[in-house]
C-alpha positions in Angstrom: 60.7 -43.2 2.6 57.3 -44.1 4.6 56.5 -47.4 4.3 52.9 -48.3 3.5 51.4 -50.8 6.4 48.5 -52.6 6.2 46.7 -50.2 8.4 47.4 -47.2 5.9 46.3 -49.7 3.4 42.7 -50.3 5.0 42.3 -46.5 5.4 43.0 -45.7 1.7 40.1 -48.1 0.5 37.7 -47.6 3.2 37.0 -44.2 1.8 36.2 -45.0 -1.7 33.7 -47.8 -0.5 31.8 -45.2 1.7 31.7 -42.8 -1.0 30.2 -45.7 -3.3 27.6 -46.9 -0.8 26.4 -43.5 -0.6 26.2 -42.9 -4.2 24.1 -46.1 -4.2 21.8 -44.9 -1.5 21.3 -41.8 -3.2 20.2 -43.5 -6.4 18.0 -45.8 -4.5 16.0 -42.7 -3.0 15.7 -41.0 -6.0 14.4 -44.0 -7.7 11.6 -44.1 -5.0 11.0 -40.5 -5.3 10.0 -40.8 -8.8 8.1 -43.8 -8.7 5.9 -41.8 -5.8 5.7 -38.7 -8.1 4.7 -41.2 -11.1 1.9 -42.9 -8.8 0.4 -39.9 -8.0 0.2 -38.3 -11.6 -1.5 -41.7 -12.4 -4.1 -41.3 -9.6 -4.8 -37.5 -10.8 -5.0 -38.6 -14.4 -7.6 -41.6 -13.3 -9.4 -39.3 -11.2 -10.0 -36.5 -14.3 -11.1 -39.3 -16.4 -13.6 -40.6 -13.9 -14.9 -36.8 -13.4 -15.0 -36.2 -17.1 -17.1 -39.3 -17.9 -19.7 -38.6 -15.0 -20.1 -35.0 -16.2 -20.6 -36.1 -19.9 -23.3 -38.6 -18.4 -24.8 -35.7 -16.6 -25.1 -33.6 -19.6 -26.7 -36.4 -21.6 -29.2 -37.1 -18.8 -30.2 -33.5 -18.9 -30.6 -32.8 -22.7 -34.4 -33.2 -23.7 -35.8 -35.0 -26.3 -32.4 -36.9 -27.2 -33.2 -40.8 -27.0 -30.2 -43.2 -26.9 -32.7 -46.0 -28.3 -31.7 -47.5 -31.7 -33.7 -46.4 -34.7 -34.5 -49.3 -37.3 -33.4 -48.2 -40.9 -36.1 -47.0 -43.2 -36.4 -46.6 -46.7 -38.2 -43.2 -47.6 -40.0 -43.6 -51.0 -42.3 -40.5 -50.9 -43.8 -38.1 -48.5 -46.4 -40.5 -47.4 -45.1 -44.1 -47.6 -42.4 -45.5 -45.6 -41.2 -49.2 -46.0 -39.9 -51.0 -42.9 -37.2 -54.0 -43.5 -39.1 -57.1 -42.2 -42.5 -59.2 -42.5 -44.4 -57.0 -40.4 -48.3 -56.8 -40.8 -49.9 -53.6 -42.2 -51.2 -52.7 -38.4 -47.8 -53.1 -37.1 -46.2 -51.1 -40.0 -48.7 -48.5 -39.4 -47.7 -48.1 -35.8 -44.3 -48.3 -36.6 -44.5 -45.3 -38.9 -46.5 -43.2 -36.5 -43.9 -43.7 -33.8 -40.8 -42.8 -36.4 -42.9 -39.8 -37.6 -43.2 -38.3 -34.0 -39.4 -39.3 -33.4 -38.6 -37.8 -36.5 -40.4 -34.4 -35.4 -38.6 -34.6 -31.9 -35.1 -34.8 -33.9 -36.2 -31.6 -35.9 -37.1 -29.6 -33.1 -34.0 -30.5 -31.3 -32.0 -30.0 -34.0 -33.5 -26.7 -34.5 -32.9 -25.7 -31.0 -29.1 -27.1 -31.0 -28.3 -25.1 -34.1 -29.2 -21.8 -32.6 -29.0 -22.4 -28.9 -26.0 -24.8 -28.2 -23.2 -24.8 -26.1 -19.4 -25.4 -27.2 -18.6 -28.9 -25.6 -16.3 -31.6 -26.7 -19.2 -33.3 -28.5 -21.4 -30.1 -29.5 -24.4 -31.5 -27.9 -25.2 -29.7 -24.9 -27.5 -27.1 -25.6 -27.8 -23.7 -23.9 -31.2 -24.3 -22.3 -29.2 -26.6 -19.7 -27.5 -23.1 -18.8 -31.3 -21.8 -18.6 -32.2 -24.7 -16.3 -29.2 -24.5 -14.2 -29.8 -20.6 -13.6 -33.5 -21.4 -13.0 -32.6 -23.8 -10.5 -30.3 -21.6 -8.6 -32.6 -18.5 -9.0 -34.8 -20.3 -6.6 -32.6 -20.1 -3.9 -31.5 -16.4 -4.5 -34.6 -14.4 -4.4 -34.8 -10.8 -3.4 -35.8 -10.6 0.1 -34.5 -6.9 1.0 -34.2 -3.5 -0.5 -31.5 -1.3 1.2 -31.5 2.1 0.0 -28.6 4.4 1.3 -28.0 8.5 0.7 -31.5 9.4 0.5 -32.1 12.1 3.0 -34.6 14.5 1.2 -36.4 11.7 -0.5 -38.8 9.2 0.9 -37.5 5.8 0.3 -40.8 4.6 -0.8 -40.8 7.1 -3.5 -37.7 5.4 -5.2 -38.7 1.7 -4.4 -41.8 3.0 -6.1 -39.8 3.9 -9.4 -38.1 0.5 -8.9 -41.0 -1.3 -8.9 -41.9 -4.2 -6.4 -38.8 -6.3 -6.4 -39.5 -8.7 -3.4 -39.7 -12.4 -4.6 -37.7 -11.8 -8.0 -34.8 -13.6 -8.8 -31.7 -11.9 -8.2 -29.7 -12.9 -11.2 -32.8 -11.7 -13.4 -32.3 -8.2 -12.0 -31.4 -5.3 -15.0 -29.2 -3.2 -12.8 -28.6 -0.7 -15.3 -32.2 -0.3 -16.0 -32.9 0.2 -12.2 -30.3 2.4 -11.7 -31.9 4.7 -14.4 -35.0 4.3 -12.8 -33.7 5.8 -9.8 -32.0 8.7 -11.4 -35.2 10.0 -13.4 -36.1 11.3 -9.9 -35.3 15.2 -10.2 -33.2 15.2 -6.7 -31.1 12.3 -7.3 -27.9 13.3 -9.3 -26.6 9.5 -9.4 -27.6 6.2 -8.3 -25.9 2.7 -8.5 -27.7 -0.7 -7.9 -25.7 -3.7 -6.5 -26.9 -6.9 -5.7 -25.6 -9.0 -2.4 -26.3 -12.7 -2.2 -27.8 -14.4 -1.1 -31.0 -12.0 -1.3 -30.1 -8.2 -1.0 -30.4 -5.3 -3.4 -28.5 -2.2 -2.4 -29.2 1.0 -3.9 -26.7 3.7 -3.2 -28.0 7.4 -4.1 -26.2 10.8 -4.4 -28.5 13.5 -4.2 -29.0 17.1 -5.3 -29.2 19.4 -2.4 -30.5 22.9 -2.3 -28.0 26.1 -2.3 -30.8 28.2 -2.1 -34.6 28.6 -2.7 -36.4 30.9 -5.1 -39.7 32.2 -3.9 -41.8 31.6 -7.1 -45.5 32.1 -7.5 -45.5 32.3 -3.3 -43.7 28.7 -3.1 -40.0 27.9 -2.5 -38.0 26.4 -5.4 -34.9 24.7 -4.6 -31.9 25.1 -6.9 -28.6 23.2 -6.5 -25.2 24.2 -7.0 -25.3 23.4 -11.0 -28.3 25.6 -11.5 -30.8 22.6 -11.7 -34.4 23.4 -10.3 -35.4 20.9 -8.0 -38.4 19.3 -7.0 -40.1 19.7 -3.3 -38.2 17.5 -0.9 -40.1 15.3 1.4 -42.2 16.7 4.4 -40.1 18.0 7.3 -36.7 18.4 5.4 -35.0 21.3 7.3 -32.3 23.2 5.2 -30.7 26.5 6.2 -29.9 28.4 2.8 -30.4 32.1 1.7 -33.9 32.7 0.1 -34.1 34.5 -3.0 -36.9 37.3 -3.1 -38.3 39.7 -5.8 -38.2 37.3 -8.7 -41.2 37.3 -10.7 -40.4 34.6 -13.3 -41.8 31.0 -13.4 -39.5 28.1 -12.6 -40.3 24.5 -14.0 -38.9 21.4 -11.9 -36.2 19.8 -14.0 -34.9 22.7 -16.3 -31.7 24.5 -15.7 -31.4 27.9 -14.3 -31.3 30.4 -17.4 -32.0 34.0 -15.6 -29.1 36.4 -14.9 -30.2 37.3 -11.3 -30.5 33.4 -10.6 -27.3 32.9 -12.0 -25.5 36.0 -9.8 -27.5 34.8 -6.8 -26.0 31.1 -7.1 -22.4 32.8 -7.4 -22.8 34.3 -3.9 -24.5 31.6 -2.5 -21.6 29.1 -3.7 -18.9 31.5 -2.2 -20.7 31.9 1.1 -21.0 28.2 1.3 -17.3 28.4 1.2 -17.1 30.9 4.3 -19.4 29.3 6.9 -19.3 32.8 9.3 -21.0 34.9 6.0 -23.1 32.0 5.2 -24.8 31.8 8.4 -25.1 35.6 8.5 -26.8 36.3 5.4 -30.6 34.9 4.9 -31.9 36.7 2.4 -31.2 37.9 -1.7 -33.4 40.4 -2.9 -33.3 40.6 -7.0 -34.7 43.3 -9.1 -34.6 42.8 -12.8 -31.5 41.3 -13.6 -29.4 42.4 -10.9 -29.3 41.6 -7.1 -30.7 44.6 -5.3 -29.4 44.0 -1.7 -28.8 41.1 0.8 -30.2 40.9 4.1 -27.8 39.7 7.2 -28.2 39.4 10.9 -30.4 41.6 12.8 -31.7 43.1 9.8 -29.1 44.5 8.3 -28.8 45.4 4.4 -25.8 44.7 2.4 -25.6 46.7 -0.9 -23.0 44.6 -3.0 -20.7 45.9 -5.7 -19.8 44.9 -9.2 -16.4 43.5 -8.6 -15.5 40.1 -8.0 -18.1 38.2 -5.5 -15.2 36.4 -4.1 -13.5 39.5 -2.8 -16.6 40.9 -1.7 -17.3 37.7 0.4 -13.8 38.0 1.9 -14.2 41.6 2.6 -17.3 40.8 4.7 -15.9 37.9 6.3 -13.2 40.0 7.7 -15.3 42.5 9.1 -17.5 39.7 11.0 -14.4 38.3 12.3 -13.2 41.7 13.9 -16.1 44.2 14.3 -19.2 41.9 14.1 -20.3 43.9 17.5 -21.2 47.0 15.5 -23.9 45.2 13.8 -26.1 44.9 17.1 -28.8 47.5 15.7 -29.7 47.7 12.2 -27.2 49.3 9.6 -26.5 49.4 6.1 -23.3 47.8 4.7 -21.8 48.9 1.6 -19.6 46.7 -0.7 -19.4 48.6 -3.7 -16.0 49.6 -3.3 -13.0 47.1 -3.5 -11.0 46.3 -0.5 -13.1 47.8 2.2 -16.8 48.3 3.0 -18.7 51.4 4.4 -21.1 51.0 7.5 -23.6 53.5 8.3 -27.1 53.6 9.9 -30.2 53.5 7.9 -31.0 57.5 8.3 -27.3 57.2 6.5 -25.5 59.1 9.6 -22.6 58.2 11.6 -20.9 56.4 8.2 -17.7 54.2 9.3 -15.3 53.5 6.8 -13.8 50.1 7.7 -10.7 49.1 5.9 -9.9 45.2 4.8 -7.1 43.9 6.9 
């Protein structure tokens, strides 16, 4: 049996003491940490309390017409006589009475304003006029100094600026952006407009225009029509556009209205399909209408194309295939017959040397 020595006893008793000291140190550290957190919370609470008092005092100082001066109690007998407690003379009573009437009028005006124009605060005393005063104060720092118009190519920026009015010098926060957008969109060549503000002094107008997909010669003038069939107003001087021209139309086209004529609807369908096929779009320059139908189209080098009654997308595809493969045969004036689905007939103007070219 192993004997217990003093050395072993000292080892046995040393470990619990170390553990006890460790627990004591941990408890002391935790207490100090809690005290630090408590002090921080107390400081934050004091700071919030001081800020609250300062804000309330500032609001009270900005409230017009409210007086912190005590008013002596008065007893009103009727509408014309007011008695003030004390031994004042008649002159003093009259002066006090006049002053009370003025103060009463101020209180009535302030109450009427406060009942219809007050903010919801802790004491329900800050009027909404404070917000207006702050807005007016900051508006002086944010006045319009620049109007930037983007996306306007066929429209002069000066024209759009005139629709919005003179914005330079106006408070940025007072602008009605929805109304300004509606004014810009009132232009016949504007499809969509967005007006935004950018601090400190800029107004940005983003415009999406309507572009001509073809021109119609009406009463000797070219009138542009967009892909949605909207008749457009004249573009700015110097505006260049490469689109087919419709000839032979005898009706009237009023800018702003939608196209109703059948021949123009068919011309729009041809122009829309050609826009998706650049080779054909660059080759065809004129669409000639007669009555309600398209009579012929004119290509490069004076070539004449007779369209068929089948789908326009198929006719454009046939013509595109021919131009890719055998465009050299169109060096001279030719007649291109597209009336038969799947292929075209190429012949001279004298209707000789007929070539039948199948679509690959």
